[in-house]
C-alpha positions as CSV (number, residue, x, y, z in Angstrom):
1,M,22.7,-73.6,5.1
2,E,25.1,-74.1,2.8
3,E,27.3,-71.3,2.3
4,G,27.4,-69.4,-0.6
5,P,29.5,-67.2,-2.8
6,K,32.0,-64.7,-1.2
7,I,30.7,-61.6,-0.9
8,K,32.6,-58.7,-3.0
9,Y,33.1,-55.1,-2.0
10,N,35.0,-52.4,-1.8
11,P,34.7,-50.7,1.7
12,A,36.8,-47.7,2.1
13,M,37.5,-48.7,6.4
14,T,37.6,-52.0,8.1
15,S,34.5,-53.3,9.9
16,K,36.1,-51.9,13.6
17,E,37.3,-48.8,12.3
18,R,33.9,-47.7,10.6
19,M,31.9,-48.5,13.5
20,L,34.4,-47.1,16.2
21,R,33.8,-43.5,13.8
22,A,30.4,-44.3,14.7
23,L,30.1,-44.7,18.2
24,A,32.4,-41.2,18.2
25,K,29.7,-39.8,17.1
26,E,31.3,-39.8,13.6
27,K,29.9,-40.8,9.6
28,P,31.6,-43.9,8.6
29,D,32.1,-44.7,4.6
30,R,28.9,-46.5,5.2
31,L,26.0,-47.3,7.6
32,P,27.5,-50.5,10.5
33,V,25.3,-53.0,10.1
34,T,25.3,-55.8,13.2
35,V,23.7,-57.9,15.2
36,H,23.3,-58.1,19.2
37,Q,24.7,-61.6,19.4
38,W,24.5,-64.6,18.2
39,Q,22.8,-67.4,19.8
40,Q,23.5,-70.6,20.1
41,Y,21.0,-71.9,18.8
42,H,21.0,-70.0,15.6
43,L,24.4,-71.0,15.1
44,D,23.7,-74.6,15.4
45,T,20.0,-75.0,13.7
46,F,20.8,-72.5,10.5
47,L,24.2,-72.2,10.2
48,G,25.5,-75.0,10.7
49,G,27.6,-75.0,14.0
50,C,29.8,-72.3,13.1
51,S,31.2,-69.1,15.7
52,D,29.4,-66.3,16.0
53,L,32.8,-64.3,14.0
54,E,32.2,-67.1,10.9
55,A,28.7,-66.3,10.9
56,F,29.0,-62.3,10.6
57,G,31.4,-63.2,8.2
58,R,29.3,-65.2,6.3
59,F,26.9,-62.3,5.8
60,G,29.1,-59.5,5.0
61,M,28.2,-58.0,8.4
62,D,30.8,-56.1,11.1
63,A,31.4,-58.3,13.5
64,S,30.6,-57.4,17.6
65,I,31.1,-60.4,19.3
66,Q,30.1,-60.4,23.5
67,Y,32.9,-61.6,25.6
68,F,31.3,-63.4,28.4
69,Q,33.6,-65.5,30.1
70,D,34.5,-65.7,33.8
71,M,31.6,-62.6,34.0
72,G,28.8,-64.3,35.8
73,Q,25.4,-64.6,33.3
74,F,23.2,-67.1,34.7
75,W,21.1,-66.6,31.4
76,L,23.8,-67.8,28.8
77,T,22.6,-71.9,28.5
78,D,25.9,-73.4,29.7
79,A,26.1,-71.1,32.9
80,D,27.8,-72.9,35.9
81,F,27.3,-71.1,39.0
82,T,29.6,-73.4,40.8
83,K,32.7,-72.3,39.5
84,F,32.6,-69.6,40.9
85,S,32.9,-71.3,44.3
86,T,34.7,-70.3,47.8
87,P,34.7,-71.8,50.6
88,E,32.6,-69.6,52.2
89,W,30.0,-69.8,49.6
90,R,29.8,-73.0,47.9
91,D,27.0,-72.9,45.5
92,E,26.1,-76.9,44.7
93,A,23.7,-77.6,42.3
94,E,21.5,-80.3,42.1
95,V,19.6,-81.1,38.2
96,L,16.6,-82.0,38.5
97,S,15.9,-82.6,34.6
98,A,18.9,-82.4,32.1
99,D,16.4,-82.6,29.1
100,P,18.1,-79.9,26.9
101,D,14.3,-78.8,26.2
102,R,13.3,-78.2,29.9
103,R,16.4,-78.3,31.9
104,E,16.0,-77.6,35.9
105,S,18.5,-77.5,38.6
106,R,18.2,-76.5,42.1
107,H,20.9,-74.7,43.9
108,T,21.9,-74.9,46.8
109,I,24.3,-72.0,48.5
110,T,26.2,-72.6,51.2
111,T,27.9,-69.8,53.8
112,P,29.3,-69.7,57.1
113,G,26.3,-67.1,58.1
114,G,23.6,-69.4,56.6
115,T,22.5,-71.1,53.5
116,L,20.6,-69.6,50.2
117,T,18.7,-71.7,47.7
118,Y,17.9,-70.3,44.3
119,R,16.2,-72.4,40.9
120,I,17.0,-72.2,37.1
121,E,15.4,-73.5,34.1
122,G,15.5,-73.5,30.9
123,N,15.4,-74.8,27.6
124,R,17.8,-74.7,24.0
125,M,17.1,-70.8,23.5
126,T,17.7,-69.3,27.0
127,T,17.8,-69.7,30.4
128,W,15.5,-68.1,33.3
129,I,15.0,-68.0,37.2
130,S,12.7,-69.9,38.7
131,E,13.4,-69.4,42.2
132,Y,15.0,-66.7,43.1
133,L,17.3,-65.7,45.6
134,I,16.8,-63.3,47.9
135,K,13.9,-64.8,50.3
136,H,14.3,-62.7,53.5
137,D,15.1,-58.9,53.6
138,D,18.6,-59.8,56.0
139,D,19.6,-62.3,53.2
140,I,21.5,-59.3,52.0
141,R,24.2,-59.8,54.7
142,L,24.9,-63.0,53.4
143,I,25.4,-62.0,50.0
144,E,27.3,-58.7,51.3
145,K,29.8,-60.7,53.3
146,Y,30.5,-64.1,51.5
147,M,29.1,-63.8,47.2
148,P,33.1,-63.7,45.7
149,V,33.6,-60.9,43.3
150,P,35.9,-63.0,40.2
151,R,38.8,-61.1,39.1
152,L,39.1,-60.9,35.1
153,D,41.7,-62.7,33.2
154,P,43.8,-60.0,30.8
155,V,45.1,-62.7,28.3
156,P,42.1,-64.5,27.5
157,V,40.9,-61.2,26.8
158,A,43.6,-60.5,24.9
159,K,42.8,-63.7,22.6
160,A,39.5,-62.8,22.3
161,Y,40.7,-59.4,20.9
162,D,43.3,-60.8,18.7
163,A,40.4,-63.1,17.1
164,V,38.4,-60.2,16.0
165,G,41.3,-58.2,14.5
166,D,39.6,-56.0,12.3
167,K,36.8,-57.5,11.3
168,G,34.3,-55.6,14.3
169,L,34.3,-55.0,17.8
170,L,34.8,-57.2,21.0
171,R,32.6,-56.3,23.5
172,G,33.1,-56.4,27.0
173,F,30.4,-56.2,30.4
174,V,30.3,-56.3,34.0
175,W,30.6,-58.8,36.4
176,G,26.9,-60.4,37.7
177,D,23.6,-61.6,36.8
178,Q,23.3,-58.2,34.6
179,A,25.9,-55.5,34.4
180,G,24.0,-52.8,36.2
181,C,23.3,-52.9,39.6
182,W,19.5,-52.6,39.4
183,Q,19.1,-54.9,36.6
184,H,21.9,-57.8,38.9
185,A,19.3,-56.7,41.8
186,A,16.0,-57.8,40.2
187,C,17.8,-61.3,39.0
188,L,17.8,-61.7,43.1
189,L,14.7,-60.9,43.6
190,D,11.3,-61.1,42.1
191,V,11.2,-57.4,40.3
192,Q,7.9,-57.1,41.4
193,E,8.7,-57.3,44.8
194,L,11.9,-55.0,44.1
195,I,9.8,-52.6,42.7
196,L,6.9,-52.2,45.7
197,K,10.1,-52.0,48.2
198,T,10.9,-49.0,46.6
199,F,7.9,-47.4,48.0
200,D,7.9,-49.7,51.0
201,D,11.4,-49.6,52.5
202,P,13.8,-47.5,50.2
203,A,16.3,-47.9,52.5
204,W,16.8,-51.5,52.0
205,V,17.3,-51.3,48.2
206,H,19.3,-48.5,48.5
207,E,21.5,-50.9,50.8
208,L,21.3,-53.6,48.0
209,L,22.5,-52.2,45.3
210,R,25.2,-49.9,47.6
211,I,26.3,-53.8,48.5
212,L,26.1,-55.1,44.2
213,L,27.8,-51.6,43.5
214,E,30.7,-52.1,45.4
215,K,31.4,-55.8,44.0
216,K,31.1,-54.8,40.7
217,M,33.3,-51.6,41.6
218,R,36.1,-54.3,42.4
219,F,35.3,-56.4,39.4
220,I,36.4,-53.0,37.0
221,E,39.4,-52.6,39.3
222,S,40.6,-56.0,38.0
223,M,39.1,-54.8,33.9
224,K,42.4,-52.5,33.7
225,G,44.4,-52.9,30.5
226,A,41.3,-55.7,28.8
227,R,41.5,-55.0,25.9
228,F,37.7,-54.3,25.6
229,D,36.4,-52.0,21.7
230,L,32.7,-51.4,24.1
231,I,31.8,-52.4,27.9
232,E,28.6,-52.9,28.3
233,T,26.1,-51.6,31.4
234,G,22.6,-51.7,31.9
235,G,20.0,-54.4,31.3
236,G,16.4,-54.4,30.8
237,A,14.8,-53.8,34.4
238,A,15.8,-50.1,33.4
239,S,13.1,-49.8,31.0
240,S,11.2,-46.8,31.3
241,T,8.3,-50.4,29.9
242,L,9.1,-52.0,33.6
243,I,10.1,-48.3,36.0
244,S,9.1,-45.3,36.0
245,P,11.1,-42.3,34.8
246,A,10.9,-41.4,38.6
247,L,12.4,-44.7,40.2
248,H,15.0,-44.8,37.0
249,A,16.2,-41.4,38.5
250,E,16.3,-42.9,42.2
251,F,17.0,-46.8,41.5
252,C,19.7,-46.8,38.5
253,R,21.5,-43.7,37.5
254,P,23.5,-42.9,40.4
255,Y,24.4,-45.8,40.6
256,D,25.8,-46.6,36.7
257,R,26.8,-42.8,37.0
258,T,29.5,-44.5,39.0
259,M,30.6,-47.5,37.0
260,H,30.7,-45.6,34.4
261,D,33.1,-42.7,35.8
262,A,34.9,-45.9,37.1
263,L,34.7,-47.2,33.6
264,H,36.1,-44.0,31.7
265,D,38.6,-43.9,34.0
266,L,40.0,-47.3,32.3
267,G,39.8,-45.7,29.8
268,F,36.7,-47.7,28.6
269,R,33.3,-46.7,25.8
270,I,30.4,-47.6,27.5
271,V,27.1,-48.8,25.3
272,Y,23.8,-48.5,28.0
273,H,21.1,-51.3,27.3
274,T,17.9,-50.5,28.1
275,C,16.1,-53.3,25.7
276,G,12.8,-51.7,25.2
277,G,11.7,-48.5,26.8
278,T,13.8,-45.1,26.3
279,K,10.3,-42.6,26.4
280,G,11.0,-40.0,29.9
281,I,14.1,-40.8,30.7
282,E,16.2,-40.4,27.7
283,E,18.0,-37.3,30.0
284,H,19.3,-40.6,32.9
285,I,20.1,-42.5,29.5
286,V,22.7,-39.0,28.4
287,G,23.3,-38.0,32.8
288,N,24.6,-42.0,33.8
289,G,27.5,-40.9,31.4
290,C,27.6,-43.5,28.7
291,D,28.6,-43.0,25.2
292,A,26.1,-44.6,23.8
293,S,22.5,-46.0,24.0
294,E,20.8,-49.1,22.2
295,T,18.6,-51.0,21.5
296,L,16.6,-48.4,20.4
297,A,13.4,-51.1,20.3
298,P,10.5,-49.7,18.0
299,T,6.5,-49.9,19.3
300,S,6.4,-52.8,17.1
301,I,8.7,-55.0,19.4
302,G,7.8,-53.3,22.6
303,G,9.8,-50.5,23.1
304,N,7.6,-47.2,23.9
305,Q,9.1,-45.0,21.2
306,E,10.6,-44.5,17.5
307,P,14.3,-44.9,16.9
308,W,14.5,-41.7,15.4
309,E,11.7,-40.5,18.1
310,F,14.6,-40.7,21.2
311,K,17.7,-39.8,18.9
312,A,15.8,-36.4,18.6
313,K,15.4,-35.9,22.2
314,I,19.0,-36.5,23.0
315,A,19.7,-34.6,19.9
316,G,23.9,-36.1,19.3
317,R,24.4,-36.6,22.7
318,L,25.1,-40.2,22.5
319,A,26.3,-43.1,19.4
320,L,22.8,-45.1,19.2
321,I,23.2,-49.4,18.7
322,G,20.1,-51.3,16.8
323,G,16.4,-50.0,15.9
324,L,15.4,-53.2,13.7
325,D,12.9,-55.3,15.2
326,Q,13.9,-58.6,15.0
327,F,10.8,-61.1,14.9
328,N,8.5,-58.8,12.8
329,V,10.9,-57.9,10.4
330,L,14.3,-59.9,10.6
331,T,12.6,-62.8,10.9
332,A,8.8,-62.7,9.5
333,G,9.0,-59.8,7.1
334,S,9.2,-60.1,3.3
335,P,12.5,-58.9,1.9
336,D,10.9,-55.7,0.7
337,F,9.5,-54.8,4.3
338,I,13.1,-55.5,5.2
339,R,15.0,-53.7,2.8
340,D,12.5,-50.4,3.6
341,K,13.0,-50.8,6.9
342,V,17.0,-51.0,6.8
343,R,16.3,-47.5,4.7
344,E,14.5,-46.2,6.4
345,L,16.8,-46.0,10.0
346,F,19.3,-45.2,8.1
347,E,17.8,-41.9,6.7
348,K,16.1,-41.5,10.6
349,V,18.3,-42.2,12.7
350,G,21.8,-42.7,10.7
351,G,21.7,-39.8,8.0
352,D,24.3,-37.4,10.8
353,G,26.3,-40.4,11.5
354,G,27.0,-42.0,14.8
355,Y,25.3,-44.6,14.2
356,I,25.4,-48.5,13.8
357,L,22.5,-50.8,13.0
358,S,21.6,-53.7,14.5
359,C,18.6,-55.9,15.2
360,C,17.1,-54.9,18.6
361,D,17.7,-57.9,20.8
362,H,17.9,-62.2,20.6
363,F,16.5,-64.3,17.6
364,F,16.2,-67.6,17.3
365,E,14.4,-68.8,13.9
366,T,15.1,-65.8,11.3
367,P,15.8,-67.5,8.0
368,P,19.3,-66.7,6.7
369,E,18.0,-65.8,3.6
370,N,16.3,-62.8,5.1
371,L,20.1,-62.1,7.3
372,R,21.3,-61.5,3.8
373,I,19.0,-59.2,2.7
374,Y,19.1,-57.0,6.0
375,A,23.2,-57.0,5.6
376,E,23.2,-56.6,2.0
377,T,20.9,-53.4,2.2
378,A,22.8,-51.7,4.6
379,R,25.7,-52.1,2.6
380,A,24.3,-49.7,0.2
381,C,23.5,-47.2,2.6
382,L,26.7,-45.0,1.9
383,Y,27.4,-42.3,3.9
């Protein structure tokens, strides 16, 4: 994509001010508009390899920059878990395929108490688990005793915060494959097995969650003073399209609440990420103490209620982020369809403020022209 003419408009607020006003459940000057993380594949394929911050500026969007350094997410395409190795947790990777379109590596973790293995596969777009770490119930003892927890280095965080400046928000994460304890557990054991375990051996599941919570709380302690505008927690495995409200209440909410209380004690705002289904867990999301809920996935992309239905049920108690179908609308939609959906979300979800318009999740093949139309339409939604 060749860079077009500079976008000319005179906003009454900076992007940071606008988004923080929305997170405070108030009305900014106009509808904030962003995307849920630029993917490197899209930046390289469609935008000439520019940075995520440059991409936000190119389209006149409000930046939402996710900071991932040293936080341990396996699903990043350049993730390297071996850098977290210690003498008691030595993660050694054997590359089975270096083909960027079919990456595969087999990991062996050596500890004084025994050995664990897992496999990771991926392509240019993303990464997935093909063999899970936990294979026997007692494996959680090795995780408990030996899995290391890094400390957050505040210096690169401060540099990233300054680089974003008034262009938008710097978002942080809580260490682990996923930020939430349940979601992290679903990356260590196949989620179907994990769900069955909640019925067959709920005490074992709670023990695993407590182990992960203790480690996450140690990481949160190291976040004191870090310059983040927003911390993301949760994850898609807590969605009510995957687990029941009853399972969410028992195995997600109490652990989420403990983390959220600790993050609030450090002065952070929190957004709780559920990817898709929110129907039936609305009160659990409010009750876990978060400040905002995302990604408001509509039924067209696999959610189980429309964003405005969720909004009505939480009745102004949370700020909201998301709502736009990134595939059927943003990628495949006609210009008029994109414009209509943006205006519908503004009227039905954002009319009272407290709302940041965003696509619901990652996109990879979205035409740049569609992104321009999306952002341009949102900037015209004035309060």
